[in-house]
C-alpha positions in Angstrom: 0.2 8.7 4.1 2.8 10.6 6.1 4.2 13.9 4.8 6.0 16.9 5.9 3.6 19.7 7.3 3.8 22.5 4.6 0.8 24.5 3.6 -0.2 27.4 1.2 -3.3 29.1 1.4 -4.3 28.3 -2.1 -3.7 24.4 -1.7 -5.5 24.3 1.6 -8.7 25.7 0.0 -8.4 23.0 -3.0 -8.2 20.6 -0.4 -10.9 21.7 1.6 -13.1 21.8 -1.3 -12.5 18.5 -2.6 -12.8 17.0 1.0 -16.1 18.6 1.4 -17.4 17.2 -2.2 -16.5 14.0 -1.2 -18.1 14.0 2.5 -21.2 15.5 0.8 -21.1 12.3 -1.4 -20.4 10.1 1.5 -22.8 11.9 4.0 -25.7 11.4 1.4 -25.9 8.0 3.0 -26.2 9.0 6.2 -29.7 9.2 6.0 -32.0 7.1 8.6 -30.5 4.5 11.2 -31.0 1.1 10.5 -31.8 -1.3 13.2 -30.7 -5.1 12.7 -31.9 -7.6 15.4 -32.3 -11.4 15.9 -30.6 -14.5 17.8 -27.3 -16.2 17.3 -27.8 -20.1 17.9 -26.0 -23.5 17.3 -27.4 -26.1 14.9 -29.4 -27.5 17.7 -30.9 -24.2 18.1 -29.2 -23.6 21.5 -28.3 -20.1 21.9 -24.8 -18.8 22.1 -24.4 -16.2 24.3 -21.7 -13.6 23.8 -21.0 -14.0 20.4 -19.3 -11.4 18.1 -21.9 -9.4 15.8 -20.4 -6.9 13.8 -20.0 -4.7 10.4 -16.7 -6.3 8.7 -14.1 -3.2 8.6 -16.0 -0.9 10.7 -16.3 0.5 14.2 -20.2 -0.9 14.4 -20.6 -4.2 16.6 -22.3 -5.6 19.8 -22.3 -9.0 21.8 -25.2 -10.9 22.2 -26.7 -11.5 25.4 -27.1 -14.2 27.6 -29.7 -15.4 25.3 -28.0 -15.2 22.2 -29.9 -12.2 20.9 -28.5 -8.9 19.6 -29.6 -5.5 18.7 -27.4 -3.8 16.0 -27.7 0.1 15.1 -26.4 0.9 12.1 -26.2 4.8 11.8 -25.7 5.0 8.0 -27.1 3.8 4.6 -25.0 1.4 2.6 -23.6 -2.3 2.0 -21.4 -3.9 4.6 -20.5 -7.4 5.4 -22.0 -8.7 8.5 -19.7 -11.2 10.3 -20.7 -13.4 13.4 -18.4 -15.0 15.4 -18.1 -17.3 18.6 -15.3 -19.5 19.7 -15.6 -23.0 18.8 -17.7 -22.3 16.0 -17.4 -21.5 12.3 -18.0 -17.6 11.8 -21.3 -16.6 9.5 -20.5 -14.0 6.7 -23.2 -12.2 4.7 -23.6 -9.0 2.6 -26.4 -6.8 3.9 -27.8 -3.6 2.8 -28.9 -0.7 4.8 -31.8 1.7 4.2 -33.3 2.8 7.4 -35.5 -0.3 8.0 -35.3 -2.5 10.6 -34.4 -6.3 9.9 -34.5 -9.3 11.8 -31.4 -11.9 10.7 -31.5 -15.0 13.2 -28.0 -16.7 12.5 -27.2 -20.5 13.3 -23.3 -21.2 13.8 -21.8 -24.7 13.0 -19.3 -26.2 14.9 -15.5 -25.7 14.0 -14.2 -29.1 13.4 -10.4 -28.4 13.5 -8.9 -29.3 16.4 -6.9 -26.8 18.4 -4.1 -29.9 19.0 -4.0 -30.5 15.1 -3.0 -26.7 14.7 -0.5 -26.5 17.7 1.1 -29.5 16.3 1.6 -27.8 13.0 2.6 -24.6 14.9 5.4 -25.9 17.1 8.6 -24.2 15.7 12.0 -23.7 17.2 12.4 -20.6 15.4 9.0 -19.1 16.7 10.8 -15.9 17.6 12.4 -15.4 14.5 9.4 -16.1 12.4 7.0 -14.0 14.7 9.4 -11.0 13.8 9.0 -11.5 10.2 5.2 -12.0 10.9 4.7 -8.7 12.4 6.8 -7.0 9.6 4.7 -8.5 7.0 1.3 -8.1 9.1 1.5 -4.7 11.0 3.7 -3.0 8.5 6.6 -0.6 9.1 5.1 2.8 8.5 5.2 5.6 11.1 1.8 4.0 12.4 3.5 0.5 12.9 5.6 1.9 15.9 2.5 2.4 17.8 1.0 -0.7 17.2 1.2 -3.8 19.4 -0.4 -7.2 19.1 -1.7 -7.6 23.0 -2.2 -11.5 22.6 0.7 -13.1 20.5 0.1 -16.3 22.4 -3.3 -16.8 20.2 -1.0 -16.8 16.9 0.4 -19.7 15.3 3.1 -19.2 13.0 5.2 -21.7 11.6 7.4 -22.1 8.6 6.4 -24.4 5.9 9.9 -25.4 4.4 8.6 -27.5 1.4 7.6 -24.2 -0.2 9.6 -21.6 1.4 6.2 -20.2 3.2 5.6 -18.3 6.2 2.3 -19.2 7.5 0.2 -18.1 10.4 -3.4 -18.8 11.6 -5.2 -17.5 15.0 -7.8 -19.4 16.8 -8.8 -16.3 18.3 -9.3 -13.0 17.0 -6.0 -11.0 17.3 -6.4 -7.8 19.5 -4.2 -5.3 17.7 -3.7 -1.9 19.7 -2.9 0.8 17.2 -2.2 3.8 19.8 -1.6 6.5 16.6 -4.9 6.1 15.2 -6.9 5.4 18.4 -8.3 2.1 17.8 -8.1 -1.7 19.1 -8.5 -3.3 16.1 -10.0 -7.3 16.7 -8.6 -9.2 13.6 -10.1 -12.8 12.7 -7.1 -14.1 10.7 -8.0 -16.4 8.2 -5.1 -17.2 5.7 -1.5 -15.6 6.1 1.4 -16.7 3.8 4.5 -15.1 2.9 6.9 -16.7 0.6 10.2 -15.7 1.9 11.9 -16.3 -1.5 9.8 -14.1 -3.5 8.5 -11.9 -1.2 4.8 -12.5 -2.3 2.5 -11.6 0.8 -1.0 -13.0 1.1 -3.4 -12.6 4.0 -7.2 -12.3 4.6 -9.6 -11.8 7.4 -12.5 -10.3 9.2 -12.1 -7.6 11.5 -13.7 -4.6 13.7 -12.5 -1.3 15.3 -13.0 -0.5 19.2 -12.5 2.9 19.1 -10.1 4.0 22.0 -11.4 6.6 25.1 -9.2 9.4 25.3 -9.4 13.0 26.4 -10.0 15.9 24.0 -6.2 16.5 23.2 -5.9 12.8 22.7 -8.9 12.8 20.1 -7.7 15.7 18.1 -4.4 14.0 17.7 -5.6 11.1 16.6 -8.2 12.4 14.3 -4.6 14.3 12.7 -3.3 11.0 12.3 -6.2 9.4 10.9 -6.6 12.1 8.5 -3.0 11.8 7.5 -3.3 8.2 7.1 -6.2 8.6 4.9 -4.8 11.2 2.5 -3.5 9.3 -0.7 -4.6 5.8 0.5 -6.6 3.1 -1.0 -9.7 3.9 0.4 -9.3 7.6 -0.4 -8.4 6.5 -4.3 -11.4 4.2 -4.4 -13.9 6.9 -3.0 -12.9 9.6 -5.2 -13.2 7.4 -8.1 -16.6 6.0 -7.4 -17.8 9.6 -6.6 -16.4 11.0 -9.9 -14.4 13.3 -8.0 -11.0 12.0 -9.5 -9.4 15.4 -11.4 -5.9 15.5 -13.0 -3.5 18.4 -11.3 -2.3 19.4 -8.1 -3.9 20.2 -4.6 -5.0 16.7 -3.2 -5.8 15.0 -6.5 -4.9 11.5 -8.1 -3.9 11.3 -11.9 -4.3 7.9 -13.6 -2.6 6.6 -17.1 -2.3 2.9 -18.1 1.1 1.5 -19.1 2.8 -1.4 -20.3 6.3 -3.1 -20.3 8.8 -1.7 -22.4 9.8 -5.1 -24.0 12.8 -3.0 -25.7 14.8 -2.4 -22.3 16.9 -5.0 -20.6 15.9 -4.1 -17.1 12.2 -3.9 -16.1 10.5 -0.8 -16.9 7.5 0.9 -18.2 6.2 3.0 -20.9 3.5 5.4 -19.7 0.4 5.9 -22.1 -2.7 7.1 -21.9 -4.5 9.5 -19.3 -7.6 7.7 -18.3 -11.2 9.1 -16.9 -13.0 7.6 -14.3 -15.3 6.3 -17.1 -12.8 4.0 -18.5 -12.4 1.9 -15.4 -16.3 2.0 -14.6 -17.8 -0.7 -16.1 -21.3 -0.7 -14.3 -22.8 1.8 -12.1 -25.4 1.1 -9.7 -26.9 3.2 -6.5 -24.8 1.6 -4.2 -21.6 0.5 -6.0 -19.4 0.1 -9.2 -17.9 -2.4 -11.0 -14.4 -1.5 -12.1 -11.9 -3.3 -14.6 -9.2 -2.3 -16.8 -7.1 -4.8 -19.3 -3.9 -2.7 -18.4 -1.7 -2.0 -15.6 -2.5 1.6 -14.4 -0.5 4.0 -12.6 -1.7 6.3 -9.9 -0.1 9.6 -8.9 -1.0 11.7 -6.0 -0.2 15.0 -5.3 -1.0 15.8 -1.6 -2.9 19.0 -1.0 -0.5 19.8 1.8 2.7 20.6 0.0 3.5 24.0 -1.2 4.5 25.1 -4.9 7.9 24.4 -4.5 7.6 20.8 -3.3 7.2 18.3 -6.5 6.8 15.3 -4.3 4.1 13.0 -5.7 3.2 9.6 -4.6 2.9 6.5 -7.1 1.1 3.3 -7.0 0.1 0.8 -9.3 -3.3 -1.2 -9.8 -3.8 -4.1 -11.8 -7.0 -6.4 -12.5 -7.0 -9.7 -12.7 -10.8 -9.7 -12.6 -13.5 -6.9 -12.1 -13.7 -5.3 -8.8 -17.2 -4.6 -6.9 -16.6 -1.4 -5.0 -19.3 0.0 -2.8 -19.7 3.9 -2.4 -18.0 3.5 1.0 -14.8 2.0 -0.4 -15.4 -1.5 0.8 -14.9 -4.1 -1.9 -15.4 -7.6 -2.6 -12.9 -10.1 -3.6 -9.7 -8.1 -2.9 -7.4 -10.7 -4.5 -9.0 -9.4 -8.1 -6.8 -6.6 -7.8 -3.0 -6.4 -7.3 -1.5 -2.9 -5.8 2.1 -2.0 -6.0 3.9 1.1 -5.0 3.0 2.9 -1.8 -0.4 1.8 -1.9 1.2 -1.6 -1.7 3.0 -0.8 1.5 -0.1 -0.2 3.7 -0.7 -2.7 6.6 -2.7 -3.3 9.5 -1.0 -0.1 11.1 -2.7 2.0 8.3 -6.1 0.5 8.3 -8.9 2.9 8.7 -12.9 1.7 9.3 -14.9 1.9 5.9 -17.2 4.1 8.5 -14.5 6.9 8.7 -15.7 10.4 7.6 -12.8 12.4 6.8 -12.7 16.3 8.6 -11.5 18.8 6.4 -10.7 21.1 9.2 -7.9 18.3 10.7 -4.2 19.5 9.9 -2.0 16.6 9.4 0.6 15.7 11.7 
């Protein structure tokens, strides 16, 4: 979340304390390295060389060798979604838990029966340039980071307008390579679903993705770290991590405040009545070692007060979250079934340009841009 660079001594001390507390909670998972090995084959047990094996939404991944074998080293304990993919085959997804123990996981991939010709036939559209521009605005976003993002292989993206239901749809048969020069990552995004309702503005997309850190000099690395910290500050993953770690606090100094709300039925225009201030326990329905299950039956307003603002600045960032079903959130901020929640406000504006890997650890000593 971008902000003007304003500091006070007291606000920075509060920020360092809160960030350090969160880091202690997250670093508790950095106990022992887990090694995962195996062989990737097709259904005829023929090896699939140069297949991708990675933990989705992280920087952890490898390619199989010429015999289809892989060796994945995971430096932290936790729960992740492991993805295996190869062009011409359907990807494999499975939830794994790492706890410093060596694991062997062999994977078989079925052939993808979707023909390239069929997708190309759907994708032919004389308005390709116009539709691609809309896709980029919806998918990449319009934040400060978006100005530094570029899709390196647009030719692998098929975007078309379905005029029967006013939907703009897209699909990639190869992972999209998205260069984010603001955050220092090249994102590999396997887009499995994208639909944008032009008439209502409703957006829905999903896919597995992997972060490749860029290589840079010392100055560039520091700049990337500042931008990452700035993006992390007040984001969805920041909110969920503080929620799961019970470090959600009320007040100023880089803290979140949540309260429930309901529609004002007496108002002609769409407005809301703010109700009770909520505690973490109001949302947590189940607490386990590696995850918590969240749910609340009313709309929730999330107010975030950045630690970097001085006392004279009363700016807050407001978002909303609405649960349609329970949400299983792991300690690192990863959550299953993203369609179980609907985001609104500032957090709803987060797009691909603002994504950070779930193995990202904030550095309390990094000043934002």
